[in-house]
RODO-2510 file (C-alpha; in nm, 4 decimals, decimal comma):
residues 546
     n   res          X          Y          Z
     1     m    -0,1570     0,1037    -1,4972
     2     t    -0,3081     0,3426    -1,7233
     3     s    -0,4347     0,6859    -1,7577
     4     g    -0,7162     0,6991    -2,0039
     5     s    -1,0783     0,7647    -1,9348
     6     s    -1,2325     0,7398    -1,5920
     7     s    -1,3624     0,3947    -1,6780
     8     r    -1,0060     0,2836    -1,7403
     9     r    -0,8622     0,3119    -1,3961
    10     r    -0,6180     0,0329    -1,4045
    11     i    -0,4345     0,0309    -1,0761
    12     v    -0,1315    -0,1828    -1,1082
    13     a     0,0163    -0,1466    -0,7695
    14     t     0,2254    -0,3959    -0,5997
    15     a    -0,0061    -0,5061    -0,3500
    16     g     0,0282    -0,3218    -0,1629
    17     i     0,0004    -0,2679    -0,1755
    18     a    -0,0977    -0,2647    -0,0989
    19     a    -0,1529    -0,3622     0,1008
    20     t     0,0368    -0,4081     0,1859
    21     a     0,2784    -0,5070     0,4639
    22     l     0,5929    -0,5575     0,2839
    23     v     0,9103    -0,7240     0,3689
    24     l     1,2584    -0,6873     0,2563
    25     a     1,5898    -0,7374     0,1298
    26     a     1,9479    -0,8174     0,1830
    27     c     2,1098    -0,7432     0,5162
    28     g     2,3295    -0,4407     0,5511
    29     g     2,6974    -0,4734     0,6029
    30     g     2,7915    -0,3121     0,9318
    31     d     2,5815    -0,2025     1,2233
    32     g     2,7435     0,1393     1,2523
    33     d     2,5481     0,4506     1,3323
    34     g     2,6523     0,6200     1,0107
    35     g     2,8832     0,8745     1,1710
    36     g     2,8686     1,2399     1,0832
    37     s     2,7269     1,5329     1,2699
    38     d     2,4313     1,5219     1,5017
    39     s     2,1429     1,7625     1,5361
    40     g     1,8037     1,7862     1,6985
    41     s     1,7697     1,5848     2,0158
    42     g     2,0248     1,3138     1,9531
    43     g     2,2672     1,1257     1,7335
    44     a     2,2208     0,9392     1,4097
    45     l     1,9454     0,6791     1,3978
    46     t     1,9570     0,3360     1,2380
    47     i     1,6249     0,1889     1,1279
    48     g     1,5849    -0,1751     1,0312
    49     t     1,3222    -0,3134     0,7962
    50     t     1,2465    -0,6096     0,5745
    51     d     1,0473    -0,4016     0,3225
    52     k     1,1910    -0,4175    -0,0263
    53     v     1,2392    -0,1153    -0,2494
    54     t     1,1576    -0,1777    -0,6150
    55     t     1,2526     0,1646    -0,7524
    56     l     1,2931     0,5242    -0,6329
    57     d     1,1102     0,6500    -0,9423
    58     p     0,7525     0,7367    -0,8374
    59     a     0,6268     0,6353    -1,1820
    60     g     0,7527     0,2791    -1,1451
    61     s     0,6520     0,1562    -0,8010
    62     y     0,3344     0,1218    -0,6013
    63     d     0,4568    -0,0695    -0,2988
    64     n     0,5030     0,0194     0,0619
    65     g     0,8779    -0,0301     0,0721
    66     s     0,9423     0,2126    -0,2126
    67     f     0,6866     0,4662    -0,0915
    68     a     0,8514     0,4631     0,2518
    69     v     1,1631     0,6097     0,0889
    70     m     0,9705     0,8552    -0,1278
    71     n     0,7945     0,9987     0,1769
    72     q     1,1289     1,1048     0,3209
    73     v     1,2856     1,2655     0,0136
    74     f     1,0258     1,3912    -0,2353
    75     p     0,7926     1,6899    -0,2000
    76     f     0,4145     1,6654    -0,2259
    77     l     0,1543     1,9279    -0,3043
    78     m    -0,0665     1,7869    -0,0286
    79     n     0,0421     1,5882     0,2728
    80     t    -0,0772     1,4710     0,6114
    81     p     0,0667     1,6386     0,9214
    82     l     0,1742     1,4098     1,2029
    83     g    -0,1197     1,2615     1,3886
    84     s    -0,3793     1,3261     1,1211
    85     p    -0,5349     1,1385     0,8256
    86     d    -0,6444     1,4652     0,6647
    87     v    -0,4424     1,6316     0,3920
    88     e    -0,3181     1,9904     0,3976
    89     p    -0,1039     2,1924     0,1560
    90     d     0,2593     2,0801     0,1803
    91     i     0,4923     2,2670    -0,0570
    92     a     0,1775     2,4493    -0,1638
    93     e     0,0512     2,7717    -0,0075
    94     s    -0,3065     2,6943    -0,1054
    95     a    -0,5095     2,4309    -0,2881
    96     e    -0,8761     2,4629    -0,3779
    97     y    -1,1420     2,4052    -0,6385
    98     t    -1,1699     2,7154    -0,8538
    99     a    -1,4315     2,5462    -1,0746
   100     p    -1,6135     2,2102    -1,0488
   101     t    -1,3472     2,0447    -1,2654
   102     q    -1,0508     2,2712    -1,1841
   103     y    -0,8294     2,2189    -0,8806
   104     t    -0,5814     2,5041    -0,8477
   105     v    -0,2649     2,4840    -0,6396
   106     t    -0,0364     2,7761    -0,5562
   107     l     0,3202     2,6827    -0,4654
   108     k     0,5270     2,8471    -0,1966
   109     p     0,7740     3,0920    -0,3521
   110     d     1,1432     3,0304    -0,4123
   111     l     1,1415     2,6526    -0,3664
   112     k     1,4690     2,4780    -0,4473
   113     w     1,5664     2,1196    -0,5150
   114     a     1,8607     1,9961    -0,3092
   115     n     2,0728     2,0144    -0,6255
   116     g     2,0078     2,3882    -0,6535
   117     n     1,7507     2,3724    -0,9344
   118     d     1,4365     2,5823    -0,8994
   119     l     1,1287     2,3826    -0,7996
   120     t     0,8417     2,5360    -0,9946
   121     s     0,5004     2,4594    -1,1380
   122     s     0,6783     2,3261    -1,4458
   123     d     0,8187     2,0419    -1,2344
   124     v     0,4703     1,9707    -1,1014
   125     k     0,3171     1,9546    -1,4475
   126     f     0,6089     1,7375    -1,5626
   127     s     0,5618     1,4976    -1,2695
   128     f     0,1972     1,4245    -1,3423
   129     d     0,2365     1,4258    -1,7199
   130     r     0,5099     1,1622    -1,6986
   131     q     0,3037     0,9432    -1,4633
   132     l     0,0343     0,9282    -1,7287
   133     a     0,2796     0,8954    -2,0171
   134     i     0,4804     0,6126    -1,8636
   135     a     0,1779     0,4337    -1,7117
   136     d     0,4055     0,1611    -1,5782
   137     e     0,2179    -0,1570    -1,4894
   138     n     0,3787    -0,1541    -1,1451
   139     g     0,3265     0,2185    -1,0940
   140     p     0,0450     0,4286    -0,9444
   141     s    -0,0736     0,6119    -1,2562
   142     s    -0,4183     0,4548    -1,2312
   143     l    -0,4815     0,6718    -0,9266
   144     l    -0,4905     0,9636    -1,1704
   145     y    -0,7974     0,8241    -1,3499
   146     n    -0,9823     1,1554    -1,3150
   147     l    -0,6955     1,3769    -1,4319
   148     d    -0,7485     1,5167    -1,7814
   149     s    -0,4614     1,7663    -1,8077
   150     v    -0,2289     1,9901    -1,6060
   151     e    -0,1512     2,3551    -1,6740
   152     a     0,1301     2,5713    -1,5369
   153     p     0,0329     2,9302    -1,6234
   154     d     0,3152     3,0751    -1,4142
   155     d     0,5982     2,9516    -1,1923
   156     t     0,3852     2,9052    -0,8804
   157     t     0,0411     2,8175    -1,0188
   158     v    -0,0753     2,4690    -1,1143
   159     v    -0,4215     2,3954    -1,2533
   160     f    -0,5452     2,0364    -1,2595
   161     n    -0,8255     1,9885    -1,5110
   162     l    -1,0402     1,6951    -1,4035
   163     k    -1,2807     1,4791    -1,6020
   164     s    -1,5505     1,4515    -1,3357
   165     e    -1,6835     1,7295    -1,1171
   166     n    -1,6516     1,7500    -0,7393
   167     d    -1,3836     1,4850    -0,7000
   168     q    -1,3803     1,4130    -0,3275
   169     v    -1,0554     1,2179    -0,3266
   170     f    -0,8309     1,4128    -0,5649
   171     p    -0,6682     1,6210    -0,2853
   172     q    -0,5794     1,2958    -0,1097
   173     i    -0,4456     1,1435    -0,4310
   174     l    -0,1979     1,4327    -0,4420
   175     s    -0,0524     1,2905    -0,1184
   176     s    -0,0507     0,9307    -0,2479
   177     p     0,2143     0,7301    -0,4392
   178     a     0,1014     0,9147    -0,7521
   179     g     0,1822     1,2494    -0,5894
   180     p     0,5606     1,2882    -0,5438
   181     i     0,6964     1,5840    -0,7383
   182     v     1,0175     1,5183    -0,9317
   183     d     1,2870     1,7369    -1,0881
   184     e     1,2301     1,7655    -1,4628
   185     d     1,6013     1,8238    -1,5158
   186     v     1,6872     1,4838    -1,3669
   187     f     1,3969     1,2526    -1,4546
   188     s     1,3132     1,1219    -1,8007
   189     p     0,9734     1,2359    -1,9339
   190     d     0,8819     0,9040    -2,0945
   191     e     1,0690     0,6215    -1,9206
   192     l     1,1722     0,5242    -1,5711
   193     t     1,4831     0,6904    -1,4309
   194     t     1,7309     0,4666    -1,2516
   195     d     1,7843     0,4880    -0,8782
   196     q     2,1477     0,5857    -0,9243
   197     e     2,0605     0,8713    -1,1600
   198     i     1,8116     1,0028    -0,9034
   199     v     2,0633     0,9835    -0,6185
   200     d     2,3466     1,1277    -0,8284
   201     g     2,1149     1,4082    -0,9412
   202     n     2,0294     1,4924    -0,5768
   203     a     1,6718     1,5385    -0,6990
   204     f     1,5180     1,5730    -0,3535
   205     h     1,3136     1,8194    -0,1543
   206     g     1,1824     1,6274     0,1448
   207     q     1,2804     1,6311     0,5081
   208     y     1,5811     1,4281     0,3937
   209     v     1,8117     1,3731     0,0968
   210     i     1,9790     1,0428     0,0187
   211     t     2,3565     1,0555     0,0614
   212     s     2,4384     0,6878     0,0041
   213     y     2,2297     0,4240    -0,1696
   214     d     2,2838     0,0478    -0,1786
   215     l     1,9533    -0,1016    -0,2962
   216     n     1,7849    -0,3142    -0,0297
   217     n     2,1030    -0,3214     0,1728
   218     l     2,1721     0,0206     0,3254
   219     v     2,0391     0,3701     0,2539
   220     s     2,1785     0,6774     0,4300
   221     y     1,9846     1,0022     0,4688
   222     e     2,0775     1,3533     0,5757
   223     a     1,8323     1,6260     0,6765
   224     y     1,7610     1,8797     0,4007
   225     p     1,7965     2,2287     0,5510
   226     d     1,5811     2,4020     0,2870
   227     y     1,2795     2,1718     0,3176
   228     q     0,9642     2,3864     0,3302
   229     g     0,6885     2,1290     0,3806
   230     i     0,4392     2,0935     0,6650
   231     l     0,6399     1,8320     0,8549
   232     g     0,8964     2,0879     0,9674
   233     e     1,2621     2,0328     1,0468
   234     a     1,3701     1,6715     1,0925
   235     k     1,4511     1,5912     1,4547
   236     t     1,7525     1,3800     1,3593
   237     e     2,0232     1,4951     1,1200
   238     q     2,1305     1,1533     0,9939
   239     v     1,9296     0,8362     0,9444
   240     n     2,0488     0,5026     0,8113
   241     v     1,8046     0,2369     0,6979
   242     k     1,9297    -0,1181     0,7002
   243     y     1,7428    -0,3853     0,5033
   244     y     1,7078    -0,7399     0,6280
   245     a     1,6283    -1,0579     0,4399
   246     d     1,5246    -1,2336     0,7599
   247     s     1,3036    -1,0869     1,0304
   248     s     1,4738    -1,3000     1,2957
   249     n     1,7941    -1,1022     1,2364
   250     l     1,5919    -0,7811     1,2553
   251     k     1,4576    -0,8884     1,5942
   252     l     1,8043    -0,9848     1,7154
   253     d     1,9521    -0,6475     1,6193
   254     i     1,6775    -0,4414     1,7849
   255     q     1,6927    -0,6370     2,1098
   256     e     2,0736    -0,6220     2,1150
   257     g     2,0713    -0,2458     2,0527
   258     n     2,2493    -0,2716     1,7178
   259     i     1,9706    -0,0685     1,5572
   260     d     1,7407     0,1956     1,7033
   261     v     1,4099     0,1164     1,5321
   262     a     1,2566    -0,1958     1,3750
   263     f     0,9615    -0,1262     1,1483
   264     r     0,8055    -0,3772     0,9085
   265     s     0,7971    -0,6624     0,9542
   266     l     0,8608    -0,8618     1,2669
   267     s     0,6686    -1,1808     1,3251
   268     a     0,3771    -1,1768     1,5667
   269     t     0,5688    -1,4133     1,7952
   270     d     0,8702    -1,1827     1,7962
   271     i     0,6538    -0,8796     1,8766
   272     e     0,4884    -1,0694     2,1597
   273     d     0,8310    -1,1646     2,2967
   274     l     0,9690    -0,8106     2,2681
   275     r     0,6765    -0,6672     2,4666
   276     g     0,8352    -0,8312     2,7677
   277     n     1,1789    -0,6785     2,7079
   278     d     1,2501    -0,3676     2,9186
   279     e     1,5340    -0,2650     2,6852
   280     v     1,2948    -0,1814     2,4012
   281     k     0,9576    -0,0165     2,3479
   282     v     0,6824    -0,1714     2,1351
   283     v     0,4700     0,1068     1,9857
   284     d     0,1315     0,0328     1,8280
   285     g    -0,0570     0,2523     1,5845
   286     p    -0,3803     0,2371     1,3853
   287     g    -0,3633    -0,0010     1,0922
   288     g    -0,5163     0,0169     0,7487
   289     e    -0,3369    -0,2865     0,6124
   290     i    -0,5489    -0,5738     0,4841
   291     r    -0,4711    -0,9272     0,3633
   292     y    -0,6766    -1,0960     0,0939
   293     i    -0,6884    -1,3712    -0,1669
   294     v    -0,7199    -1,2645    -0,5314
   295     f    -0,8965    -1,4798    -0,7905
   296     n    -0,7981    -1,4559    -1,1554
   297     f    -1,1288    -1,4689    -1,3421
   298     n    -0,9578    -1,6214    -1,6473
   299     t    -0,7458    -1,8947    -1,4926
   300     q    -0,9201    -1,9921    -1,1663
   301     p    -1,1179    -2,3178    -1,1694
   302     f    -1,3879    -2,2793    -1,4379
   303     g    -1,2372    -1,9409    -1,5353
   304     a    -1,3028    -1,7798    -1,8719
   305     t    -0,9946    -1,9182    -2,0496
   306     t    -0,9993    -2,2685    -1,8982
   307     p    -1,1288    -2,5674    -2,0991
   308     e    -1,4172    -2,6094    -1,8532
   309     a    -1,5111    -2,2368    -1,8459
   310     d    -1,8372    -2,1802    -1,6598
   311     p    -1,9094    -1,8464    -1,4846
   312     a    -2,1627    -1,9954    -1,2419
   313     k    -1,9252    -2,2710    -1,1333
   314     a    -1,6372    -2,0224    -1,1041
   315     t    -1,8491    -1,8056    -0,8740
   316     a    -1,9424    -2,1099    -0,6661
   317     v    -1,5746    -2,1934    -0,6168
   318     r    -1,5022    -1,8427    -0,4864
   319     q    -1,8072    -1,8520    -0,2599
   320     a    -1,7052    -2,1907    -0,1227
   321     v    -1,3630    -2,0506    -0,0315
   322     a    -1,5337    -1,7570     0,1422
   323     n    -1,7463    -2,0008     0,3422
   324     l    -1,4413    -2,1992     0,4573
   325     i    -1,1968    -1,9262     0,5673
   326     d    -1,1721    -1,9133     0,9478
   327     r    -1,0441    -1,5631     1,0172
   328     e    -1,0363    -1,5936     1,3955
   329     e    -0,8092    -1,8967     1,3686
   330     l    -0,5729    -1,7111     1,1355
   331     a    -0,5631    -1,4025     1,3578
   332     d    -0,5057    -1,5969     1,6793
   333     q    -0,2835    -1,8850     1,5727
   334     v    -0,0633    -1,7093     1,3190
   335     y    -0,0655    -1,3452     1,4262
   336     k    -0,1253    -1,3521     1,8013
   337     g    -0,3783    -1,0716     1,7719
   338     t    -0,1541    -0,8313     1,5781
   339     y    -0,4072    -0,8852     1,2982
   340     t    -0,7819    -0,9027     1,3505
   341     p    -1,0527    -1,0753     1,1426
   342     l    -1,1763    -0,8712     0,8463
   343     y    -1,5233    -0,9305     0,7018
   344     s    -1,5285    -0,6254     0,4803
   345     f    -1,3578    -0,4829     0,1755
   346     v    -1,3194    -0,1510     0,3607
   347     p    -1,1396    -0,1992     0,6931
   348     e    -1,3114    -0,1381     1,0214
   349     g    -1,2786     0,2213     1,1403
   350     l    -1,3198     0,3929     0,8050
   351     t    -1,6428     0,5685     0,7153
   352     g    -1,8697     0,3399     0,5164
   353     a    -1,7185     0,0097     0,6301
   354     t    -1,9706    -0,2739     0,6525
   355     q    -1,9337    -0,6501     0,7090
   356     p    -2,0993    -0,8159     0,4091
   357     l    -1,8698    -1,1184     0,4201
   358     m    -1,9920    -1,2068     0,7691
   359     e    -2,3522    -1,1720     0,6631
   360     k    -2,3254    -1,3661     0,3359
   361     y    -2,0734    -1,6405     0,4128
   362     g    -1,9764    -1,8862     0,6821
   363     d    -2,1964    -1,9377     0,9843
   364     g    -2,3218    -1,5783     0,9898
   365     e    -2,1211    -1,4999     1,3033
   366     g    -1,7734    -1,4906     1,1569
   367     g    -1,6962    -1,8620     1,1626
   368     a    -1,6513    -2,1086     0,8780
   369     d    -1,9298    -2,3350     0,7517
   370     a    -1,8267    -2,6427     0,5513
   371     d    -2,1861    -2,7544     0,4955
   372     k    -2,2732    -2,4208     0,3398
   373     a    -1,9666    -2,4419     0,1157
   374     a    -2,0659    -2,7918     0,0034
   375     q    -2,4195    -2,6763    -0,0754
   376     v    -2,2916    -2,3888    -0,2900
   377     l    -2,0711    -2,6197    -0,4962
   378     q    -2,3396    -2,8859    -0,5286
   379     a    -2,6018    -2,6347    -0,6420
   380     a    -2,3680    -2,5192    -0,9211
   381     g    -2,2905    -2,8750    -1,0284
   382     v    -1,9251    -2,8599    -0,9238
   383     q    -1,7620    -3,1956    -0,8573
   384     t    -1,5462    -3,2122    -0,5470
   385     p    -1,2743    -3,1973    -0,4454
   386     v    -1,1930    -2,8888    -0,6520
   387     s    -0,8264    -2,8536    -0,7492
   388     l    -0,7111    -2,5022    -0,6576
   389     s    -0,3676    -2,3544    -0,7259
   390     l    -0,2846    -2,0998    -0,4544
   391     q     0,0279    -1,8831    -0,4575
   392     y     0,1904    -1,6684    -0,1891
   393     s     0,5071    -1,4614    -0,1572
   394     n     0,7656    -1,5966     0,0855
   395     d     0,9562    -1,2710     0,1343
   396     h     0,7154    -0,9800     0,1030
   397     y     0,4418    -0,9963     0,3646
   398     g     0,6397    -1,0872     0,6696
   399     p     0,7829    -1,4095     0,8057
   400     s     0,4446    -1,5582     0,8962
   401     s     0,3111    -1,5859     0,5407
   402     g     0,4143    -1,9497     0,5224
   403     d     0,2179    -2,0336     0,8368
   404     e    -0,0714    -1,8160     0,7188
   405     y    -0,1111    -1,9972     0,3891
   406     a    -0,0426    -2,3423     0,5315
   407     l    -0,3379    -2,2812     0,7616
   408     i    -0,5583    -2,1532     0,4767
   409     k    -0,4685    -2,4662     0,2778
   410     d    -0,5653    -2,6789     0,5782
   411     q    -0,8939    -2,4916     0,6245
   412     l    -0,9882    -2,5543     0,2610
   413     e    -0,8726    -2,9159     0,2446
   414     s    -1,0085    -3,0307     0,5799
   415     s    -1,3571    -2,9733     0,4412
   416     g    -1,2948    -3,2383     0,1764
   417     l    -1,4090    -2,9881    -0,0862
   418     f    -1,0674    -2,8717    -0,2127
   419     t    -0,7231    -3,0028    -0,2892
   420     v    -0,4836    -2,7090    -0,2759
   421     d    -0,1584    -2,6863    -0,4680
   422     l     0,0221    -2,4332    -0,2503
   423     q     0,3262    -2,2679    -0,4076
   424     t     0,5513    -1,9780    -0,3107
   425     t     0,7594    -1,7307    -0,5115
   426     e     0,9964    -1,4468    -0,4207
   427     w     0,8437    -1,1020    -0,4563
   428     v     1,0390    -0,9674    -0,7532
   429     q     0,9180    -1,2549    -0,9709
   430     y     0,5814    -1,2735    -0,7963
   431     s     0,4941    -0,9095    -0,8663
   432     e     0,5488    -0,9660    -1,2378
   433     q     0,3810    -1,3032    -1,2738
   434     r     0,0648    -1,2191    -1,0846
   435     t    -0,0354    -0,9734    -1,3604
   436     e     0,0463    -1,2244    -1,6350
   437     d    -0,2268    -1,4783    -1,5531
   438     v     0,0271    -1,7172    -1,3992
   439     y    -0,1560    -1,7569    -1,0669
   440     p    -0,5222    -1,8724    -1,0589
   441     s    -0,5486    -1,7512    -0,6988
   442     y    -0,2913    -1,5723    -0,4872
   443     q    -0,2032    -1,3692    -0,1796
   444     l    -0,1883    -0,9939    -0,1712
   445     g    -0,1784    -0,7314     0,0983
   446     w    -0,2835    -0,3699     0,0746
   447     f    -0,1515    -0,0700     0,2585
   448     p    -0,3620     0,2381     0,1864
   449     d    -0,2510     0,5324    -0,0216
   450     y    -0,4861     0,7582     0,1716
   451     s    -0,7336     0,7150     0,4575
   452     d    -1,0587     0,6870     0,2687
   453     a    -1,2851     0,3974     0,1740
   454     d    -1,2338     0,4848    -0,1908
   455     n    -0,8777     0,3537    -0,1695
   456     y    -1,0074     0,0058    -0,0905
   457     l    -1,2568     0,0070    -0,3773
   458     t    -1,1133     0,1975    -0,6730
   459     p    -0,7853     0,0006    -0,7056
   460     f    -0,9571    -0,3370    -0,6943
   461     f    -1,2969    -0,3264    -0,8575
   462     l    -1,2949    -0,0907    -1,1533
   463     t    -1,3081    -0,2636    -1,4889
   464     e    -0,9371    -0,2118    -1,5356
   465     n    -0,7744    -0,2427    -1,1960
   466     f    -0,4367    -0,3000    -1,0392
   467     l    -0,5149    -0,6654    -0,9776
   468     s    -0,5333    -0,7291    -1,3551
   469     n    -0,7567    -1,0261    -1,2659
   470     h    -1,0151    -0,9702    -1,5431
   471     y    -1,2944    -0,8786    -1,3043
   472     t    -1,5606    -0,6507    -1,4474
   473     n    -1,8991    -0,5387    -1,3185
   474     q    -2,0298    -0,2268    -1,4904
   475     q    -2,2665    -0,1398    -1,2054
   476     v    -1,9810    -0,1565    -0,9558
   477     n    -1,7571     0,0437    -1,1897
   478     d    -2,0169     0,3201    -1,2249
   479     l    -2,0952     0,3331    -0,8525
   480     i    -1,7254     0,3685    -0,7663
   481     l    -1,6939     0,6635    -1,0000
   482     q    -2,0171     0,8111    -0,8620
   483     q    -1,9143     0,7942    -0,4944
   484     a    -1,5860     0,9670    -0,5726
   485     a    -1,7775     1,2689    -0,7052
   486     t    -2,0574     1,2851    -0,4460
   487     p    -2,0151     1,5851    -0,2103
   488     d    -2,2980     1,4877     0,0290
   489     a    -2,1378     1,2729     0,3012
   490     a    -2,4432     1,0604     0,3800
   491     e    -2,5181     0,9945     0,0139
   492     r    -2,1567     0,9030    -0,0522
   493     q    -2,1511     0,6637     0,2449
   494     a    -2,4614     0,4883     0,1150
   495     l    -2,2934     0,4358    -0,2219
   496     i    -1,9819     0,2948    -0,0533
   497     e    -2,1978     0,0491     0,1396
   498     q    -2,3823    -0,0555    -0,1774
   499     i    -2,0533    -0,1209    -0,3584
   500     q    -1,9327    -0,3484    -0,0795
   501     d    -2,2529    -0,5495    -0,0946
   502     l    -2,2196    -0,6017    -0,4705
   503     v    -1,8528    -0,7024    -0,4661
   504     a    -1,9269    -0,9419    -0,1791
   505     d    -2,1482    -1,1322    -0,4235
   506     d    -1,8805    -1,1344    -0,6961
   507     l    -1,5816    -1,2115    -0,4703
   508     s    -1,2997    -1,1147    -0,7022
   509     t    -1,1099    -1,0922    -0,3735
   510     v    -1,1684    -1,2506    -0,0340
   511     p    -1,0358    -1,0210     0,2424
   512     y    -0,9666    -1,1951     0,5715
   513     l    -0,7302    -0,9975     0,8007
   514     q    -0,6723    -0,6373     0,9082
   515     g    -0,3387    -0,5426     1,0644
   516     a    -0,2036    -0,2790     1,3002
   517     q     0,1133    -0,0724     1,2615
   518     v     0,3843    -0,1819     1,5035
   519     a     0,7320    -0,0375     1,5567
   520     v     0,9908    -0,1521     1,8096
   521     t     1,2411     0,1085     1,9293
   522     g     1,5261     0,1404     2,1696
   523     a     1,4327     0,2723     2,5115
   524     d     1,5976     0,6075     2,4301
   525     v     1,4108     0,6654     2,1021
   526     e     1,1177     0,9049     2,0903
   527     g     0,8635     0,9969     1,8246
   528     a     0,7427     0,6607     1,6926
   529     e     0,4015     0,7182     1,8470
   530     d     0,3784     1,0480     1,6571
   531     t     0,4322     0,8957     1,3131
   532     l     0,2349     0,5735     1,3646
   533     d    -0,0760     0,7708     1,2826
   534     p    -0,3849     0,7358     1,0591
   535     s    -0,1924     0,8680     0,7607
   536     f    -0,0144     0,5293     0,7553
   537     k     0,3134     0,7028     0,6631
   538     f     0,6247     0,6372     0,8691
   539     r     0,8209     0,9630     0,8749
   540     y     1,1817     0,9342     0,9888
   541     g     1,1934     1,3041     1,0727
   542     a     0,9647     1,2484     1,3726
   543     l     1,2175     1,0187     1,5404
   544     s     1,4930     1,1217     1,7776
   545     k     1,7373     0,9539     2,0122
   546     g     1,8302     1,0867     2,3521
***
């Protein structure tokens, strides 16, 4: 990721993003409730997940599992209240444009970190300066593409000087993975700070602080009494999060009552089975997660650094894949309807979403079309079958990824147009190798940083992007920057639609599924429906147990 000029918006997330849906880590030791005092409406809660944490340092991670922790323990200038996708001041009293390129934030007075340090504008300036200085390839610094400099004229005033005027997404970026504020007395200004240093430094000011930390095994939280953000007092004093390597064990523990909440990621079959269990509640929420295939423009068949490099043939290969993907089959057979077909780069439900992939590829009605794929390859002079290396992560996007990519392999090969070398890698290695040109084509997921179409365009299609897949289209790059600074809603929507049409021709990615948020809770647990909202942030403080 980088800082740099607005044309250098390199978003090196972890899929995320991503996409994400992410899956997890090693199982916790015991199933205990964590002990300690109770508050709010019930006792301590235990949450189970398969999402991995890469690091607690906001400068070094851009994945859903890590951000899930950050949302509980770090303060933000802007945040989304429960039930809303729209940002409001969080530890700030006010936030507004005081000039076309100046966004001024006034902090609430007398803020304190959990360790007793003062939380001031100096910490805010430090937090954003270090994001840009570190620019970790797996961090979110590329989201700050429009940030030129930060000033802290007094203890409660922060002035963000922006490169482009009228930035329509900057307030939302302050609530994104680039937005957590950190304690300058605990964090290093120019390198990542270790998880243990952060925990030992008690450098928190969220609804919770971390009291015990065993990476991807068990994390214990305690409500922070001096939290002053918009989410209010946490409803449960103590929360333990247990990490699972296997979703089948996660399902077993939630149905046996060993844990109170299971969130990310149960298999579609397990969710379907649990809907019939009166001992638990299955809670659904709006989903912004997407799944997609990434093509590396250097190493894919006929890519720029291959011996047979040919841009026209490379494009034909990507278009043939787009013609052969059967999204309905993937959604129904693999995900039992917990994912739905996606024919757009911006998911259905967000302003500006169109369906260019349905219009341009397949049978025009959402189905696959092998004849059309064959014609595309033949017209470009591509001999078939094309050998395609396709990679997926076996531990990051839920237990059904193997079935998902086995079916994609079958869809491509059954046409007779492709032979697919399908390989899988664990996420820690996968997240490094995908940016090193190791995979010609590969799986990613994306979970939004904020609820705006921009977050499905900027990270992927700027000249320097988080995919690091060597895609560049100057017209697309310029239009993305233009829409982000266009105040007129109708004009901005038109630009978003135009961008989707252009990237549908280039196909640096092929999106194919859109997922919902699903949590499974014990019958006595309340609040999951409140936090499964369009902000796409799962806040532990909304949960309580009777």
